Phi, psi and omega in degrees: 000110181275158179292144178090349177292142182290139179293141180261114182288151174278158178290139179285157175304142186296124178057161177081192187277165181286322190300129181280352184242129177242185205296153170228157179191188179256121173255121190274125177243119182294144177240135175289164183299332181282355180095013178235161175252101182056240181271000183274140177279155176298153176295137176289144177218171179295132185234153172268116185271139182298336181240042183296143179256164172294141182300325183290343183247013184242098181288133177257152180293154176290155175295119183283155173263119181292151177300144182300317182299322180295316180296316180295321178297317180292326177298313179295321179297324180292337181274345189303323183260006187246336185236169179287160177302324180293316178295323180294317181294318178298318179294321181297320179295318179293322178295320178297319177295319181296322184265005181292155178303132179080000181273185185301320182299318179296320179294316180292323177299320179295322177297317179298317182293324176293321178296317181295331182290337182251003182229149175292323181219105185288343188261330194300315181297315178298318182297311180300319182293310186281321185279333186238298191291331179271349178291137180256004177286155177300151175291325181297127177071310186289332188227306189280120175282160176231157177238125176266120179271160173303142181300131184275157187272066172203164183212025178211178185292332179294315176295326177301313180291323178298321181293322176300317180297314179295320179296318179295317181298319178293321180291312183294323181291335184261330186235334182052077184307322182295322180290329180288339186248012179219152180279147350287132186289144180296134178280126179265146172283139183292133172271151180240141173232120181060029180085000182250136180293145181251148175292133184255009187296331185294334182299324181285348178261356180293322191252149177058033180230163184195152171274142182245126184285152175214157183292332181246322175206157183268169174234181181231137174256120179241156177302130181298135179292137176086001180247158179291140182288158173300153180245017186225160172242173174250135175240133180233132178215136182051042177068016182243131186259143180225148174263121183240112175291131180241358177231147172281172182296336179270006177091356178279144181287151174297152179287162178299320179296319179296315180294324178298317179297317181294322177293323176296323177295317178299319178299318179292333181272354186236033184284337181290142182243020183251020183276154178292132179282072185303327184299338181295337177303323184288349178260005181277175175305145190296321180292324180291315178294324178299319177292316179295325179297319177299319177295314182299319188279002174292332182269136183296320179299317179295320179299316181296318181291316180296318180293329176295317178296314184297323185268354179294158181300315175193180182241140172248123181256110178271096188273151168287162181301148176292143179302139183292131176223174179295159178301327182293324182268352187301313180302319179294322180296318180294319178299317178296322178301320180286323183289315186220005175087359175088001180107168184295336179281352182244247187244012181297329176287354179268025183230157163235088193299340177288340186293138185297319186226122178229125174265125182255119184233107182274153179291343183257013179091001177275118185227158178185187181225138173238133181222154181259119195267014171291337182248343186205148176249193194288330187298311177298325178297315179298320179296317179298316181298318178301317179298314183295313182292324176300317182292320182295337176290329183218070185287155176277117183259019181296139180268159179215153179300144180272134174245131181303137180232148176289161176299140175297126182291138175276143180263110184266151175231139177268111185264105177278166176303325179293317178294322178301317178294321176300319179296317180297319178296316179297323177298315180295316180299319182290321182286328178291319180121163182297136178280125179300137182200145181224124177236087182293143172291133181260346179197141174283347177248098190296340182265000185232134177289152178251132181280354183292150179300138183292320184299306178301321180294320178297321178295317182294330182260004176275093190272096181283336180237099180262111185240156177193147175253128171235102186276135177218149177287337182271161184276056181253178185212126175269143182221139174213164183277169177293161178273335182228159184299328182256031184237186179234150166249125183229120176233146184219150179235107181280123177245179185296318186254344182203173177237126176275129177241139168244125181237122182236153175207151179285329185225152169257098186208194182294321183283321183225136179206099189298320182292322178296319177296321180297316180292323177297317179298320178297317180297318180296318179294324176295319177296320177298319179298316179295322179299325182270004177082019179254160176281131178299151175090011176119169184296335180283354178071041184281351175077056173104115179282160181273140169248107188272155174096169177208166181301000000 
């Protein structure tokens, strides 16, 4: 790709609107006083157990290998409603041959069991590699989930900086990121879900980690074992990145007053709005970003700046206000802002999408979290958000003596004509919208061929309805994109009085219509409430909850 060549836009999703995110809202589910809905049990959530043990001293069971016969039976059962009787019968015969004594299935099962005997989790490495690192789709919408927080009670830059201070104090006070990423690592108390202990290993991978792009597959940057953890975070405003030290040399955190002064300095150093939105490169297709990354890293200045971002504890994105839209479209607009920044004309350049953890703090009170899930899933994120929001409700306002600090260094990048062209192409790709693409998994064993017919397997793994529960004590909402072009992404957070749902689709058309699905879901929940003798729309009997937003 030579410099000066015109950027080639990607094809837009077939029919319908460009926006990859469609409405989210609150669907109200009545709860009985005992915490149940009729005969339904409460949703399990992370709990503080009275006899919790330290994570380092609590052995968890190994990931089991399911019996081969059970897996084959479930595979056939999943096909019963998806394929024709003729296709099902043909597949059943092949499955029987595959699972017969002495056949290929038995040999592969033995390999899996030997692998499981020497590993704590025989599946996780394969899963991360095939589901994330080998995917060439953009992280925006296709992979990285976002969390929309309740709108905060401020509407200017002063409140924006205050919220950052409260959020950092709550995060540092509850988890101490530096201690989690350096030896001796801080011992975490085990979290419980539904009475069962949870693995706490992901917490140590949350901070000072990053995904690294490659032309064929990506890699992961983790804190080096045996070394002192980074003591800084990255702050980005108006597409300009800064390194902000948050710990002193003795490991004590900077005071709130010190951090406030440093954030004000960053604001004063980033007032220009004519900078190249370098961050949009990280939201492009992975092979394209991998090639651009190789070009970018040829320069020493660029390498130093990029590595600073990658190795920082996390990133704070100081966003400009969200573009004004109608009240009906506002929830969808905010969800899009968290997922991809709203486009190159908005805040997409204010991101480093490869970074594992990014806190998004808008000048207008719109806040959220974006995370890269090759290293962490939703449960630790929800726990962190609960800690941060709890602290922000009652922050510690104690004052401390001021110690002079140097200016936070700005991270500069040398933009060559070739990189400039890469940025323009990434801007167009991001503004057009994600290109529909489907790459079905053809085998759970990447090194072994599967004799099963490709068509039925592709149908069985074509997930048109991707659902997930991420429970949080706060009134927040996780949102992610669909897995396939003609599908939906649905995530929900069950609370005491209502359930928050996020419903996304790539297109508003005959096959997919997020708002129609949201209204259908609301009607079904209202009917369920009447069946159970409750008033629809919540315990207060408001008569039908609102589903906000439109395509």
